[in-house]
C-alpha positions in Angstrom: -74.5 33.7 -4.1 -71.5 35.0 -2.2 -72.1 32.3 0.5 -72.1 29.6 -2.2 -68.8 30.8 -3.5 -67.3 30.9 -0.1 -68.3 27.3 0.6 -67.0 26.3 -2.8 -63.7 28.0 -2.0 -63.4 26.3 1.4 -64.2 22.9 -0.2 -61.5 23.5 -2.8 -59.0 24.4 -0.1 -59.8 21.3 1.9 -59.3 19.1 -1.1 -56.0 20.9 -1.9 -54.8 20.5 1.7 -55.7 16.8 1.7 -53.9 16.2 -1.6 -50.8 18.1 -0.3 -50.7 16.0 2.8 -50.7 12.8 0.9 -48.0 14.1 -1.5 -45.9 15.1 1.5 -46.5 11.6 3.1 -45.4 9.9 -0.2 -42.3 12.1 -0.5 -41.4 11.3 3.1 -41.8 7.6 2.6 -39.6 7.7 -0.5 -37.0 9.6 1.5 -36.9 7.0 4.2 -36.5 4.2 1.7 -33.7 6.1 0.0 -31.8 6.7 3.3 -32.1 3.1 4.2 -30.7 2.1 0.8 -27.8 4.4 1.2 -27.0 3.1 4.8 -27.1 -0.5 3.5 -24.9 0.5 0.5 -22.2 2.1 2.7 -22.4 -0.4 5.6 -19.2 -2.2 6.6 -18.7 -5.3 4.5 -20.5 -3.7 1.5 -18.0 -2.7 -1.2 -18.2 0.7 -2.9 -18.5 -1.1 -6.2 -21.7 -3.1 -5.4 -24.7 -1.9 -7.3 -22.5 -0.9 -10.2 -20.2 -3.8 -10.9 -18.9 -6.7 -8.9 -15.5 -6.3 -7.2 -14.3 -9.1 -9.5 -14.2 -6.5 -12.3 -12.0 -3.9 -10.7 -8.3 -4.7 -10.5 -5.1 -4.5 -12.5 -1.4 -5.0 -12.2 1.2 -2.3 -11.6 3.0 -0.9 -14.6 6.2 -2.9 -15.0 8.4 0.2 -15.1 7.1 1.8 -11.8 9.2 1.3 -8.7 7.5 -0.3 -5.7 9.2 0.9 -2.5 7.5 1.1 0.9 9.2 1.7 4.1 9.2 4.0 7.2 9.9 7.7 6.1 11.0 8.6 9.5 12.0 7.1 12.8 8.8 7.9 14.5 6.8 5.6 12.3 8.8 2.7 13.5 7.5 3.0 17.1 4.2 1.2 17.8 2.3 1.7 21.0 1.1 -1.5 22.8 -2.1 -2.7 21.2 -5.3 -3.2 23.3 -5.8 -6.9 23.1 -9.0 -8.6 22.0 -10.6 -11.4 24.1 -8.8 -13.9 22.0 -5.0 -13.8 21.5 -4.1 -13.4 17.9 -2.0 -16.6 18.0 -4.6 -18.8 19.5 -7.5 -20.7 18.0 -11.0 -19.3 18.1 -13.3 -21.8 20.0 -16.5 -19.7 20.2 -18.6 -18.6 17.3 -19.6 -15.5 19.4 -16.0 -14.6 20.0 -15.2 -15.1 16.3 -18.1 -12.8 15.4 -16.7 -10.2 17.7 -13.2 -10.3 16.3 -14.5 -10.2 12.7 -16.9 -7.4 13.3 -14.1 -5.3 14.9 -11.9 -5.9 11.9 -14.7 -5.5 9.3 -15.5 -2.1 10.8 -12.1 -0.7 9.7 -12.4 1.7 6.8 -9.6 3.4 4.9 -9.6 7.0 3.6 -7.3 7.3 0.5 -6.3 10.7 -1.0 -6.4 10.4 -4.8 -3.6 12.7 -6.0 -4.8 13.1 -9.5 -8.5 13.7 -8.6 -7.6 15.7 -5.5 -10.3 14.0 -3.5 -10.7 11.4 -0.8 -12.1 7.9 -1.5 -13.3 5.8 1.5 -13.7 2.1 1.5 -13.5 -1.1 3.7 -10.0 -2.2 4.5 -10.2 -5.3 2.3 -11.3 -3.3 -0.7 -8.3 -1.0 -0.1 -6.0 -4.0 0.0 -7.3 -5.1 -3.4 -6.5 -1.6 -4.8 -3.0 -1.8 -3.4 -2.3 -5.3 -4.7 -3.4 -4.0 -8.1 -1.1 -1.1 -7.9 2.0 -2.7 -6.3 2.5 -6.1 -8.0 2.0 -7.4 -11.6 -1.0 -9.6 -11.9 1.0 -12.3 -13.8 3.1 -13.0 -10.6 2.5 -16.3 -8.9 -0.6 -16.5 -6.7 1.5 -17.1 -3.5 3.6 -14.0 -4.3 0.4 -12.0 -4.7 -0.9 -13.4 -1.4 2.3 -12.4 0.4 2.0 -8.9 -1.1 -1.6 -8.7 0.1 -0.6 -9.6 3.6 2.2 -7.0 3.6 -0.1 -4.3 2.2 -2.7 -5.1 4.8 -0.1 -5.0 7.6 1.1 -1.6 6.4 -2.4 0.1 6.5 -3.4 -1.8 9.7 -0.4 -0.4 11.5 -1.1 3.2 10.3 -4.7 3.0 11.5 -3.5 1.7 14.8 -0.9 4.4 15.4 -2.7 7.3 13.7 0.4 7.7 11.5 0.0 10.5 8.9 3.6 10.5 7.6 3.9 11.2 3.9 0.8 13.4 3.9 0.5 17.2 3.9 -2.2 19.9 3.7 -5.7 18.5 3.0 -4.2 15.1 2.4 -3.9 14.8 6.2 -7.7 14.3 6.3 -7.0 10.9 4.7 -5.2 7.8 6.2 -2.9 7.4 3.1 -2.4 8.7 -0.4 -2.3 6.6 -3.5 1.4 7.0 -4.3 4.6 5.1 -3.3 5.1 7.6 -0.5 2.6 5.3 1.3 1.4 2.5 -0.9 0.5 2.7 -4.6 -3.2 2.3 -4.9 -5.4 2.0 -8.0 -8.8 3.7 -7.4 -12.1 2.0 -8.0 -12.9 4.3 -10.9 -9.5 3.6 -12.6 -10.0 -0.1 -12.2 -13.4 -0.4 -13.7 -12.2 -0.2 -17.3 -9.2 -2.6 -17.2 -8.8 -5.5 -19.6 -11.6 -7.3 -21.5 -13.1 -10.7 -22.1 -11.6 -13.8 -20.6 -8.3 -12.2 -19.8 -10.1 -9.7 -17.6 -12.1 -12.4 -15.9 -9.0 -14.5 -15.2 -6.9 -11.6 -13.9 -9.5 -10.2 -11.6 -10.4 -13.6 -10.3 -6.7 -14.2 -9.4 -6.4 -10.8 -7.6 -9.6 -11.5 -5.7 -8.4 -14.9 -4.7 -5.2 -13.5 -3.3 -7.1 -11.0 -1.1 -9.9 -13.3 0.0 -7.6 -16.2 0.9 -5.6 -13.9 3.2 -8.4 -11.8 4.6 -7.6 -10.3 8.0 -4.0 -11.7 8.0 -1.1 -9.5 9.0 2.6 -9.8 9.9 3.6 -9.3 13.5 6.7 -9.3 15.6 6.4 -9.5 19.4 2.7 -9.4 19.1 2.7 -6.0 17.2 2.2 -5.3 13.5 5.5 -4.8 11.8 6.7 -2.0 9.5 6.0 -4.1 6.4 8.6 -2.6 4.1 8.9 -4.0 0.6 10.6 -3.0 -2.7 10.9 -4.1 -6.3 14.2 -6.0 -6.8 17.2 -7.0 -4.7 20.8 -7.1 -5.7 21.0 -10.6 -4.3 20.5 -9.6 -0.7 18.1 -7.4 1.3 19.3 -4.6 3.4 19.4 -4.1 7.2 17.0 -1.3 8.1 19.7 0.2 10.3 22.0 0.5 7.2 19.4 2.5 5.2 17.1 4.3 7.6 19.3 4.2 10.8 16.5 2.2 12.4 17.3 -1.0 14.2 14.3 -3.2 13.5 15.0 -6.9 14.4 12.7 -8.3 11.7 14.2 -6.1 8.9 17.6 -7.9 8.6 19.7 -8.6 5.6 18.8 -12.0 4.0 19.8 -13.7 0.7 17.5 -13.1 -2.2 19.1 -14.9 -5.2 16.0 -15.3 -7.3 15.8 -11.6 -8.5 18.9 -11.8 -10.8 17.4 -14.4 -13.1 13.8 -13.1 -13.4 13.7 -9.3 -12.7 14.0 -6.9 -15.7 15.2 -4.3 -13.1 18.1 -6.3 -11.8 20.8 -4.3 -13.5 20.6 -0.8 -15.1 22.9 1.8 -16.5 22.4 5.6 -16.4 24.6 8.5 -17.6 24.9 11.8 -15.7 26.9 14.8 -16.7 29.7 15.7 -14.2 28.4 19.3 -13.8 24.9 18.0 -13.2 26.1 15.4 -10.7 28.2 18.0 -8.8 25.3 20.4 -8.6 23.0 17.7 -7.2 25.6 16.7 -4.6 26.6 20.2 -3.7 30.2 19.8 -4.6 32.6 21.2 -7.2 32.7 19.6 -10.6 36.4 18.8 -10.3 35.9 17.0 -7.0 33.6 14.4 -8.6 36.6 12.7 -10.2 38.0 11.9 -6.7 34.8 10.2 -5.4 35.5 6.9 -3.7 33.6 4.2 -1.8 34.8 3.8 1.8 32.3 1.3 3.2 29.8 -1.4 2.2 26.7 -2.7 4.0 25.7 -6.2 5.0 23.5 -6.2 2.0 26.4 -5.5 -0.4 25.4 -1.9 -1.0 27.4 1.3 -0.7 27.5 2.4 2.9 29.6 5.5 2.6 31.4 7.6 -0.1 34.1 10.2 0.3 33.7 13.2 -2.0 35.3 16.6 -1.8 36.1 16.4 1.8 32.6 15.3 2.6 31.1 11.9 3.5 27.9 10.8 1.9 25.9 7.7 2.6 25.0 5.4 -0.2 21.4 6.3 0.3 22.2 10.0 -0.1 24.1 9.4 -3.4 21.2 7.2 -4.6 18.5 9.7 -3.8 20.3 12.8 -4.9 21.2 11.3 -8.3 18.0 9.4 -8.6 19.7 6.0 -9.0 17.7 2.8 -8.9 19.7 1.3 -6.0 22.4 2.1 -3.5 24.4 -0.8 -5.0 26.2 1.2 -7.6 29.5 1.5 -9.4 30.6 4.3 -11.8 33.0 5.2 -14.5 34.0 8.7 -15.8 34.5 9.4 -19.5 35.0 13.0 -20.6 32.4 15.1 -18.9 30.0 12.3 -18.0 29.6 9.7 -15.3 28.1 6.3 -16.1 26.5 4.6 -13.1 25.6 0.8 -13.1 23.2 -0.3 -10.4 22.1 -3.7 -9.2 18.6 -4.0 -7.7 15.7 -1.6 -7.7 14.5 0.2 -4.5 15.8 0.7 -1.0 16.4 -3.0 -0.5 14.7 -3.3 3.0 12.1 -6.0 3.7 10.4 -8.1 1.1 11.7 -8.1 -2.5 8.7 -8.5 -4.8 10.6 -10.2 -7.6 12.3 -12.4 -5.0 8.9 -13.3 -3.6 7.8 -14.3 -7.1 11.0 -16.4 -7.5 10.3 -18.2 -4.3 6.7 -18.8 -5.3 7.9 -20.3 -8.6 9.9 -22.8 -6.6 6.9 -23.8 -4.6 7.1 -21.5 -1.5 3.9 -20.4 0.2 3.0 -16.9 1.1 3.7 -17.6 4.8 7.2 -19.0 3.8 7.9 -16.0 1.7 7.0 -13.6 4.5 9.0 -15.6 7.1 12.0 -15.4 4.9 12.0 -11.7 4.3 10.7 -10.6 7.8 13.1 -12.4 10.2 11.3 -13.9 13.3 7.9 -12.5 12.3 4.6 -14.4 12.3 1.5 -14.3 10.2 -1.6 -14.0 12.4 -5.2 -12.8 12.2 -5.6 -9.1 12.9 -7.3 -8.6 16.2 -7.4 -6.2 19.1 -7.5 -3.0 17.1 -10.3 -0.4 17.9 -11.9 -2.9 20.4 
């Protein structure tokens, strides 16, 4: 009887072991399938929105009242090391399909890590998906298509340059684990999650199709000068002229020269603004005595018709310092004093260096292409396919 029980127990254990082995095999197979799916999902060229919603459903325009202003925060960011060149010069045609595949694969392998300030987390995506998010954050969707295309190329140039140089300016703390953040300290970026619930119906379809078109028709294009990606500075609204980089940042960049931008005045709601500041408040922000404010005077103007220098209380301030300390819209300002208050009137919106976004829209309305817009605002620069990076 005991022997029979022992055999029964052994038979039971054998059946149990066999069933456990098959269960383990099935779980392992499922795990392999899952890993392969994840790898495919995250592979270069696969957008982070695939499997949830098409990329055509995730974009929106920047709020009209937010300032767009991108430029070098320090002198170091203006210096670019020589780029290792690909087999094909960026300016030449691509004769070989194999060579074209090599260039495209090098570019398509570029991913961008964005620090989302509100969520306090990093979002990673292919470079073209990042450009879509920046376009949605930096320019109103109702702008002309050619203006949107010019903005897409400028935005792509900005991030391409940062990836090339390893630039982490504008980031601090754990943000430095990312390539950029989502604010105007780098480029305004609208995250995938924030874009999924924008607009509705036919308006949504039309707007997102327009944004996608602007990005897709310019895929891989950047702005270069002397064969290197430029510091693609841009801002909201000019005062009629753009500013020399040397007059605002003390950086002599040959492609960031003052040029006429007459379109902004007629179409930008930001062209002229007025703000009132108390004398005591202004003095505190400028670090002078209240009585000295009344003697403030302009002693120099820039090529872009903005304030270059101001004398105040025995001190000399740049127009940029006055603008930033008093949070003025532009360094093209005048003022009047009545009682204990100063009233400032500004023309333009932003630092004034590089491409004016409203000016770009004005040019596009007159029939200019994206390339013509960029050639106007970035003197002597060329629009070429990105190549040579990370090869």
